[in-house]
Jmol script that loads the backbone (N, CA, C; Angstrom):
load data "model"
ATOM      1  N   UNK A   1      26.114  16.979  45.629  1.00  0.00           N
ATOM      2  CA  UNK A   1      26.953  16.575  44.672  1.00  0.00           C
ATOM      3  C   UNK A   1      26.654  15.002  44.317  1.00  0.00           C
ATOM      4  N   UNK A   2      26.459  14.853  43.332  1.00  0.00           N
ATOM      5  CA  UNK A   2      26.336  13.286  42.922  1.00  0.00           C
ATOM      6  C   UNK A   2      27.511  12.615  42.139  1.00  0.00           C
ATOM      7  N   UNK A   3      27.973  11.830  42.380  1.00  0.00           N
ATOM      8  CA  UNK A   3      29.122  11.185  41.617  1.00  0.00           C
ATOM      9  C   UNK A   3      28.667   9.722  41.004  1.00  0.00           C
ATOM     10  N   UNK A   4      27.989   9.910  39.819  1.00  0.00           N
ATOM     11  CA  UNK A   4      27.554   8.920  39.127  1.00  0.00           C
ATOM     12  C   UNK A   4      28.429   8.521  38.127  1.00  0.00           C
ATOM     13  N   UNK A   5      28.351   7.520  37.122  1.00  0.00           N
ATOM     14  CA  UNK A   5      29.327   7.190  36.187  1.00  0.00           C
ATOM     15  C   UNK A   5      29.564   7.980  35.294  1.00  0.00           C
ATOM     16  N   UNK A   6      28.456   8.835  34.829  1.00  0.00           N
ATOM     17  CA  UNK A   6      28.797   9.847  33.531  1.00  0.00           C
ATOM     18  C   UNK A   6      29.563  11.052  34.171  1.00  0.00           C
ATOM     19  N   UNK A   7      29.270  11.499  35.464  1.00  0.00           N
ATOM     20  CA  UNK A   7      29.997  12.445  35.852  1.00  0.00           C
ATOM     21  C   UNK A   7      31.550  12.086  35.935  1.00  0.00           C
ATOM     22  N   UNK A   8      31.835  10.772  36.511  1.00  0.00           N
ATOM     23  CA  UNK A   8      33.272  10.250  36.685  1.00  0.00           C
ATOM     24  C   UNK A   8      34.059  10.399  35.236  1.00  0.00           C
ATOM     25  N   UNK A   9      33.071   9.771  34.155  1.00  0.00           N
ATOM     26  CA  UNK A   9      33.647   9.594  32.720  1.00  0.00           C
ATOM     27  C   UNK A   9      33.853  10.806  32.319  1.00  0.00           C
ATOM     28  N   UNK A  10      33.244  11.935  32.464  1.00  0.00           N
ATOM     29  CA  UNK A  10      33.317  13.295  31.981  1.00  0.00           C
ATOM     30  C   UNK A  10      34.428  14.149  32.484  1.00  0.00           C
ATOM     31  N   UNK A  11      35.069  13.868  33.564  1.00  0.00           N
ATOM     32  CA  UNK A  11      35.823  14.388  34.286  1.00  0.00           C
ATOM     33  C   UNK A  11      37.398  14.391  33.601  1.00  0.00           C
ATOM     34  N   UNK A  12      37.997  15.636  33.582  1.00  0.00           N
ATOM     35  CA  UNK A  12      39.329  15.693  33.049  1.00  0.00           C
ATOM     36  C   UNK A  12      40.372  14.904  33.928  1.00  0.00           C
ATOM     37  N   UNK A  13      41.170  14.103  33.270  1.00  0.00           N
ATOM     38  CA  UNK A  13      42.411  13.732  34.022  1.00  0.00           C
ATOM     39  C   UNK A  13      43.443  14.605  33.793  1.00  0.00           C
ATOM     40  N   UNK A  14      43.849  15.195  34.934  1.00  0.00           N
ATOM     41  CA  UNK A  14      44.838  16.136  35.095  1.00  0.00           C
ATOM     42  C   UNK A  14      46.271  15.681  35.570  1.00  0.00           C
ATOM     43  N   UNK A  15      46.101  14.850  36.536  1.00  0.00           N
ATOM     44  CA  UNK A  15      47.399  14.302  37.138  1.00  0.00           C
ATOM     45  C   UNK A  15      47.835  12.829  36.497  1.00  0.00           C
ATOM     46  N   UNK A  16      49.171  12.998  35.914  1.00  0.00           N
ATOM     47  CA  UNK A  16      49.911  11.843  35.443  1.00  0.00           C
ATOM     48  C   UNK A  16      49.805  10.644  36.247  1.00  0.00           C
ATOM     49  N   UNK A  17      50.051   9.540  35.781  1.00  0.00           N
ATOM     50  CA  UNK A  17      50.278   8.281  36.711  1.00  0.00           C
ATOM     51  C   UNK A  17      51.499   8.159  37.400  1.00  0.00           C
ATOM     52  N   UNK A  18      51.496   7.597  38.531  1.00  0.00           N
ATOM     53  CA  UNK A  18      52.648   7.504  39.258  1.00  0.00           C
ATOM     54  C   UNK A  18      53.960   7.208  38.492  1.00  0.00           C
ATOM     55  N   UNK A  19      53.786   6.089  37.664  1.00  0.00           N
ATOM     56  CA  UNK A  19      54.927   5.682  36.841  1.00  0.00           C
ATOM     57  C   UNK A  19      55.436   6.974  35.836  1.00  0.00           C
ATOM     58  N   UNK A  20      54.590   7.678  35.252  1.00  0.00           N
ATOM     59  CA  UNK A  20      54.770   8.675  34.417  1.00  0.00           C
ATOM     60  C   UNK A  20      55.595   9.851  35.362  1.00  0.00           C
ATOM     61  N   UNK A  21      55.349  10.067  36.514  1.00  0.00           N
ATOM     62  CA  UNK A  21      55.943  11.130  37.491  1.00  0.00           C
ATOM     63  C   UNK A  21      57.237  10.605  37.828  1.00  0.00           C
ATOM     64  N   UNK A  22      57.262   9.102  38.076  1.00  0.00           N
ATOM     65  CA  UNK A  22      58.566   8.609  38.586  1.00  0.00           C
ATOM     66  C   UNK A  22      59.628   8.687  37.276  1.00  0.00           C
ATOM     67  N   UNK A  23      59.123   8.402  36.039  1.00  0.00           N
ATOM     68  CA  UNK A  23      60.059   8.557  34.987  1.00  0.00           C
ATOM     69  C   UNK A  23      60.376   9.826  34.646  1.00  0.00           C
ATOM     70  N   UNK A  24      59.374  10.707  34.855  1.00  0.00           N
ATOM     71  CA  UNK A  24      59.875  12.139  34.293  1.00  0.00           C
ATOM     72  C   UNK A  24      60.759  12.902  35.265  1.00  0.00           C
ATOM     73  N   UNK A  25      60.883  12.252  36.710  1.00  0.00           N
ATOM     74  CA  UNK A  25      61.813  12.856  37.653  1.00  0.00           C
ATOM     75  C   UNK A  25      63.046  12.275  37.468  1.00  0.00           C
ATOM     76  N   UNK A  26      63.170  10.932  37.149  1.00  0.00           N
ATOM     77  CA  UNK A  26      64.498  10.155  36.939  1.00  0.00           C
ATOM     78  C   UNK A  26      65.023  10.681  35.627  1.00  0.00           C
ATOM     79  N   UNK A  27      64.313  11.087  34.756  1.00  0.00           N
ATOM     80  CA  UNK A  27      65.056  11.339  33.287  1.00  0.00           C
ATOM     81  C   UNK A  27      65.011  12.876  33.005  1.00  0.00           C
ATOM     82  N   UNK A  28      64.829  13.656  34.098  1.00  0.00           N
ATOM     83  CA  UNK A  28      64.785  15.107  33.673  1.00  0.00           C
ATOM     84  C   UNK A  28      66.250  15.810  33.163  1.00  0.00           C
ATOM     85  N   UNK A  29      67.370  15.175  33.613  1.00  0.00           N
ATOM     86  CA  UNK A  29      68.466  15.586  33.179  1.00  0.00           C
ATOM     87  C   UNK A  29      68.996  14.893  31.772  1.00  0.00           C
ATOM     88  N   UNK A  30      68.096  13.773  31.466  1.00  0.00           N
ATOM     89  CA  UNK A  30      68.442  13.081  30.141  1.00  0.00           C
ATOM     90  C   UNK A  30      68.077  11.539  30.526  1.00  0.00           C
ATOM     91  N   UNK A  31      67.587  10.962  29.406  1.00  0.00           N
ATOM     92  CA  UNK A  31      67.421   9.471  29.556  1.00  0.00           C
ATOM     93  C   UNK A  31      68.549   8.488  29.713  1.00  0.00           C
ATOM     94  N   UNK A  32      68.270   7.392  29.843  1.00  0.00           N
ATOM     95  CA  UNK A  32      69.199   6.425  30.315  1.00  0.00           C
ATOM     96  C   UNK A  32      70.127   6.184  29.198  1.00  0.00           C
ATOM     97  N   UNK A  33      71.238   5.575  29.244  1.00  0.00           N
ATOM     98  CA  UNK A  33      72.196   5.295  28.241  1.00  0.00           C
ATOM     99  C   UNK A  33      71.594   4.024  27.520  1.00  0.00           C
ATOM    100  N   UNK A  34      71.685   3.953  26.243  1.00  0.00           N
ATOM    101  CA  UNK A  34      71.231   2.859  25.493  1.00  0.00           C
ATOM    102  C   UNK A  34      71.904   1.639  25.907  1.00  0.00           C
ATOM    103  N   UNK A  35      71.054   0.553  26.231  1.00  0.00           N
ATOM    104  CA  UNK A  35      71.625  -0.761  26.379  1.00  0.00           C
ATOM    105  C   UNK A  35      71.614  -1.772  25.382  1.00  0.00           C
ATOM    106  N   UNK A  36      72.557  -2.759  25.169  1.00  0.00           N
ATOM    107  CA  UNK A  36      72.404  -3.640  24.152  1.00  0.00           C
ATOM    108  C   UNK A  36      71.183  -4.614  24.385  1.00  0.00           C
ATOM    109  N   UNK A  37      70.531  -5.217  23.449  1.00  0.00           N
ATOM    110  CA  UNK A  37      69.462  -6.083  23.709  1.00  0.00           C
ATOM    111  C   UNK A  37      69.948  -7.291  24.379  1.00  0.00           C
ATOM    112  N   UNK A  38      70.990  -7.888  23.905  1.00  0.00           N
ATOM    113  CA  UNK A  38      71.721  -9.064  24.490  1.00  0.00           C
ATOM    114  C   UNK A  38      73.216  -8.769  24.868  1.00  0.00           C
ATOM    115  N   UNK A  39      73.776  -9.017  25.753  1.00  0.00           N
ATOM    116  CA  UNK A  39      74.939  -8.800  26.121  1.00  0.00           C
ATOM    117  C   UNK A  39      75.994  -9.788  25.385  1.00  0.00           C
ATOM    118  N   UNK A  40      77.442  -9.425  25.413  1.00  0.00           N
ATOM    119  CA  UNK A  40      78.317 -10.288  24.902  1.00  0.00           C
ATOM    120  C   UNK A  40      78.562 -11.482  25.639  1.00  0.00           C
ATOM    121  N   UNK A  41      78.550 -11.333  26.714  1.00  0.00           N
ATOM    122  CA  UNK A  41      78.774 -12.342  27.680  1.00  0.00           C
ATOM    123  C   UNK A  41      77.631 -13.016  28.444  1.00  0.00           C
ATOM    124  N   UNK A  42      77.593 -14.268  28.585  1.00  0.00           N
ATOM    125  CA  UNK A  42      76.454 -14.817  29.285  1.00  0.00           C
ATOM    126  C   UNK A  42      76.470 -14.583  30.725  1.00  0.00           C
ATOM    127  N   UNK A  43      75.234 -14.501  31.270  1.00  0.00           N
ATOM    128  CA  UNK A  43      74.941 -14.098  32.592  1.00  0.00           C
ATOM    129  C   UNK A  43      76.020 -15.236  33.502  1.00  0.00           C
ATOM    130  N   UNK A  44      76.052 -14.775  34.716  1.00  0.00           N
ATOM    131  CA  UNK A  44      76.821 -15.293  35.973  1.00  0.00           C
ATOM    132  C   UNK A  44      76.187 -16.785  36.082  1.00  0.00           C
ATOM    133  N   UNK A  45      77.010 -17.771  36.143  1.00  0.00           N
ATOM    134  CA  UNK A  45      76.460 -19.001  36.493  1.00  0.00           C
ATOM    135  C   UNK A  45      75.684 -19.822  35.372  1.00  0.00           C
ATOM    136  N   UNK A  46      75.834 -19.368  33.996  1.00  0.00           N
ATOM    137  CA  UNK A  46      75.284 -19.930  32.892  1.00  0.00           C
ATOM    138  C   UNK A  46      76.025 -21.120  32.467  1.00  0.00           C
ATOM    139  N   UNK A  47      74.955 -22.197  32.301  1.00  0.00           N
ATOM    140  CA  UNK A  47      75.651 -23.484  31.819  1.00  0.00           C
ATOM    141  C   UNK A  47      75.537 -23.463  30.548  1.00  0.00           C
ATOM    142  N   UNK A  48      76.572 -23.610  29.621  1.00  0.00           N
ATOM    143  CA  UNK A  48      76.457 -23.666  28.175  1.00  0.00           C
ATOM    144  C   UNK A  48      76.044 -25.022  27.676  1.00  0.00           C
ATOM    145  N   UNK A  49      76.300 -26.138  28.152  1.00  0.00           N
ATOM    146  CA  UNK A  49      76.077 -27.503  27.741  1.00  0.00           C
ATOM    147  C   UNK A  49      75.796 -28.298  28.853  1.00  0.00           C
ATOM    148  N   UNK A  50      75.265 -29.528  28.612  1.00  0.00           N
ATOM    149  CA  UNK A  50      75.127 -30.362  29.488  1.00  0.00           C
ATOM    150  C   UNK A  50      76.188 -31.400  29.712  1.00  0.00           C
ATOM    151  N   UNK A  51      77.335 -31.348  29.007  1.00  0.00           N
ATOM    152  CA  UNK A  51      78.392 -32.344  28.948  1.00  0.00           C
ATOM    153  C   UNK A  51      77.979 -33.404  28.105  1.00  0.00           C
ATOM    154  N   UNK A  52      78.976 -34.368  28.094  1.00  0.00           N
ATOM    155  CA  UNK A  52      78.970 -35.681  27.336  1.00  0.00           C
ATOM    156  C   UNK A  52      77.576 -36.410  27.921  1.00  0.00           C
ATOM    157  N   UNK A  53      76.966 -37.005  27.157  1.00  0.00           N
ATOM    158  CA  UNK A  53      75.696 -37.826  27.587  1.00  0.00           C
ATOM    159  C   UNK A  53      75.937 -39.265  27.234  1.00  0.00           C
ATOM    160  N   UNK A  54      77.041 -39.971  27.764  1.00  0.00           N
ATOM    161  CA  UNK A  54      77.229 -41.252  27.466  1.00  0.00           C
ATOM    162  C   UNK A  54      78.376 -41.387  26.369  1.00  0.00           C
ATOM    163  N   UNK A  55      78.521 -42.604  25.604  1.00  0.00           N
ATOM    164  CA  UNK A  55      79.437 -42.543  24.542  1.00  0.00           C
ATOM    165  C   UNK A  55      80.606 -43.358  25.084  1.00  0.00           C
ATOM    166  N   UNK A  56      81.701 -43.480  24.209  1.00  0.00           N
ATOM    167  CA  UNK A  56      82.799 -43.999  24.885  1.00  0.00           C
ATOM    168  C   UNK A  56      83.815 -42.900  25.561  1.00  0.00           C
ATOM    169  N   UNK A  57      84.239 -43.537  26.780  1.00  0.00           N
ATOM    170  CA  UNK A  57      85.063 -42.638  27.448  1.00  0.00           C
ATOM    171  C   UNK A  57      86.484 -42.694  26.892  1.00  0.00           C
ATOM    172  N   UNK A  58      87.100 -41.593  27.203  1.00  0.00           N
ATOM    173  CA  UNK A  58      88.617 -41.618  26.692  1.00  0.00           C
ATOM    174  C   UNK A  58      89.596 -42.278  27.809  1.00  0.00           C
ATOM    175  N   UNK A  59      90.661 -42.581  27.324  1.00  0.00           N
ATOM    176  CA  UNK A  59      91.615 -43.509  28.212  1.00  0.00           C
ATOM    177  C   UNK A  59      92.080 -42.192  29.442  1.00  0.00           C
ATOM    178  N   UNK A  60      92.045 -42.398  30.697  1.00  0.00           N
ATOM    179  CA  UNK A  60      92.336 -41.594  31.482  1.00  0.00           C
ATOM    180  C   UNK A  60      91.296 -40.758  32.330  1.00  0.00           C
ATOM    181  N   UNK A  61      90.206 -40.906  31.524  1.00  0.00           N
ATOM    182  CA  UNK A  61      88.911 -40.306  32.314  1.00  0.00           C
ATOM    183  C   UNK A  61      88.418 -40.968  33.459  1.00  0.00           C
ATOM    184  N   UNK A  62      87.970 -40.182  34.475  1.00  0.00           N
ATOM    185  CA  UNK A  62      87.453 -40.984  35.651  1.00  0.00           C
ATOM    186  C   UNK A  62      86.200 -41.593  35.298  1.00  0.00           C
ATOM    187  N   UNK A  63      86.010 -42.819  35.960  1.00  0.00           N
ATOM    188  CA  UNK A  63      84.595 -43.332  35.816  1.00  0.00           C
ATOM    189  C   UNK A  63      83.634 -42.465  36.433  1.00  0.00           C
ATOM    190  N   UNK A  64      82.421 -42.223  35.719  1.00  0.00           N
ATOM    191  CA  UNK A  64      81.377 -41.573  36.299  1.00  0.00           C
ATOM    192  C   UNK A  64      80.850 -41.676  37.769  1.00  0.00           C
ATOM    193  N   UNK A  65      80.442 -40.937  38.565  1.00  0.00           N
ATOM    194  CA  UNK A  65      80.029 -41.186  39.790  1.00  0.00           C
ATOM    195  C   UNK A  65      78.604 -41.848  39.651  1.00  0.00           C
ATOM    196  N   UNK A  66      78.246 -42.471  40.805  1.00  0.00           N
ATOM    197  CA  UNK A  66      77.031 -43.168  40.767  1.00  0.00           C
ATOM    198  C   UNK A  66      76.090 -42.205  41.378  1.00  0.00           C
ATOM    199  N   UNK A  67      74.880 -42.339  40.857  1.00  0.00           N
ATOM    200  CA  UNK A  67      73.896 -41.424  41.536  1.00  0.00           C
ATOM    201  C   UNK A  67      73.200 -41.890  42.746  1.00  0.00           C
ATOM    202  N   UNK A  68      72.862 -40.858  43.520  1.00  0.00           N
ATOM    203  CA  UNK A  68      72.483 -41.431  44.916  1.00  0.00           C
ATOM    204  C   UNK A  68      71.049 -41.975  44.779  1.00  0.00           C
ATOM    205  N   UNK A  69      70.298 -41.766  43.687  1.00  0.00           N
ATOM    206  CA  UNK A  69      69.126 -42.705  43.468  1.00  0.00           C
ATOM    207  C   UNK A  69      69.101 -43.754  42.532  1.00  0.00           C
ATOM    208  N   UNK A  70      68.402 -44.614  42.569  1.00  0.00           N
ATOM    209  CA  UNK A  70      68.504 -45.689  41.416  1.00  0.00           C
ATOM    210  C   UNK A  70      67.338 -45.544  40.359  1.00  0.00           C
ATOM    211  N   UNK A  71      68.030 -45.538  39.337  1.00  0.00           N
ATOM    212  CA  UNK A  71      67.156 -45.280  37.997  1.00  0.00           C
ATOM    213  C   UNK A  71      66.316 -46.757  37.851  1.00  0.00           C
ATOM    214  N   UNK A  72      65.133 -46.342  37.303  1.00  0.00           N
ATOM    215  CA  UNK A  72      64.369 -47.542  36.944  1.00  0.00           C
ATOM    216  C   UNK A  72      64.869 -47.980  35.500  1.00  0.00           C
ATOM    217  N   UNK A  73      65.110 -49.232  35.422  1.00  0.00           N
ATOM    218  CA  UNK A  73      65.591 -49.550  34.116  1.00  0.00           C
ATOM    219  C   UNK A  73      64.596 -50.841  33.544  1.00  0.00           C
ATOM    220  N   UNK A  74      65.233 -51.318  32.465  1.00  0.00           N
ATOM    221  CA  UNK A  74      64.458 -52.198  31.798  1.00  0.00           C
ATOM    222  C   UNK A  74      64.285 -53.632  32.623  1.00  0.00           C
ATOM    223  N   UNK A  75      65.135 -54.021  33.452  1.00  0.00           N
ATOM    224  CA  UNK A  75      65.087 -55.089  34.397  1.00  0.00           C
ATOM    225  C   UNK A  75      64.270 -55.038  35.612  1.00  0.00           C
ATOM    226  N   UNK A  76      63.968 -53.800  35.857  1.00  0.00           N
ATOM    227  CA  UNK A  76      63.166 -53.508  37.277  1.00  0.00           C
ATOM    228  C   UNK A  76      61.791 -54.239  37.315  1.00  0.00           C
ATOM    229  N   UNK A  77      61.289 -54.942  38.308  1.00  0.00           N
ATOM    230  CA  UNK A  77      60.073 -55.270  38.378  1.00  0.00           C
ATOM    231  C   UNK A  77      59.014 -54.435  38.793  1.00  0.00           C
ATOM    232  N   UNK A  78      59.287 -53.456  39.423  1.00  0.00           N
ATOM    233  CA  UNK A  78      58.279 -52.339  40.247  1.00  0.00           C
ATOM    234  C   UNK A  78      57.970 -51.279  39.104  1.00  0.00           C
TER     235      UNK A  78
END
end "model"
wireframe off; spacefill off
backbone 0.3
color backbone group
């Protein structure tokens, strides 16, 4: 028996793919319940905004914490 390319291409495909078998087994009693494309609530840990980016502070606001690294500014020589 010679297994050349024409023999392989002419062979009938009888066995479904593993994904097809898995989905058929999982859904034999009925498909999954429909899910909304987007949920109403944001995912856990979602950050909606970045907060204030400067501007005037209100009276009673705490001063901003200094960063642990020094930002390079206009007056830096390096």
